[in-house]
C-alpha positions in Angstrom: 0.3 -7.7 -18.0 -2.0 -7.4 -15.1 -1.6 -8.3 -11.5 -4.0 -11.2 -11.7 -2.0 -12.9 -14.5 1.2 -13.3 -12.4 2.6 -16.8 -11.9 5.2 -18.3 -9.6 8.7 -17.9 -10.9 8.3 -14.7 -12.8 10.5 -11.7 -12.1 8.4 -8.5 -12.1 8.2 -5.0 -11.0 5.0 -4.1 -9.0 4.6 -0.4 -8.5 3.3 1.2 -5.4 -0.4 2.2 -5.6 0.6 5.9 -5.2 4.0 5.8 -6.9 5.7 9.0 -7.7 6.3 9.9 -11.4 9.6 8.1 -12.4 9.8 6.0 -9.2 11.2 2.6 -10.1 9.6 -0.4 -8.3 12.0 -3.1 -6.9 12.4 -6.4 -8.9 10.6 -9.2 -7.1 10.2 -12.9 -7.8 6.6 -14.3 -7.5 6.8 -17.1 -5.0 3.3 -18.3 -4.3 0.0 -18.7 -6.1 -2.3 -15.8 -6.0 -5.4 -15.7 -3.9 -8.2 -13.3 -3.3 -8.1 -11.0 -0.3 -9.9 -12.4 2.7 -11.1 -9.0 3.9 -14.3 -9.4 1.9 -14.8 -5.7 1.4 -12.5 -5.4 -1.6 -12.0 -7.3 -4.8 -8.2 -7.3 -4.5 -5.7 -10.2 -4.9 -2.7 -11.1 -2.8 0.5 -12.7 -3.9 3.8 -13.4 -2.0 7.0 -12.3 -3.6 10.7 -12.1 -2.7 12.7 -8.9 -3.3 15.7 -9.8 -5.5 18.1 -7.3 -3.9 17.3 -7.8 -0.2 15.9 -11.3 -0.1 12.9 -10.2 2.0 9.5 -11.8 1.5 6.8 -9.4 0.7 3.1 -9.8 0.1 1.5 -7.5 -2.5 -2.2 -6.6 -2.3 -3.5 -5.1 -5.6 -6.6 -4.9 -7.8 -6.8 -7.7 -10.4 -6.4 -5.3 -13.3 -3.4 -3.4 -11.7 -0.6 -3.2 -14.4 2.7 -4.8 -13.7 6.0 -4.9 -15.6 7.2 -8.5 -16.4 11.0 -9.0 -16.6 11.0 -12.8 -17.2 8.0 -15.0 -18.1 6.9 -17.9 -15.8 9.0 -21.0 -16.0 
């Protein structure tokens, strides 16, 4: 699945852009609808998530075609 296809409610792993080989991304829940970056100089998308282990909110800023690992489908 790609970053642009994420929907609220899904549990996913979104890797760091420059992740090390074998590095495991945290499990996060997609909380808010995706929107395009307002910078205007990139074609990236932004989505708000919540880390399952820490409970911290975290925005992710990635290209639309960035691969993600889906753990559970959208409700």
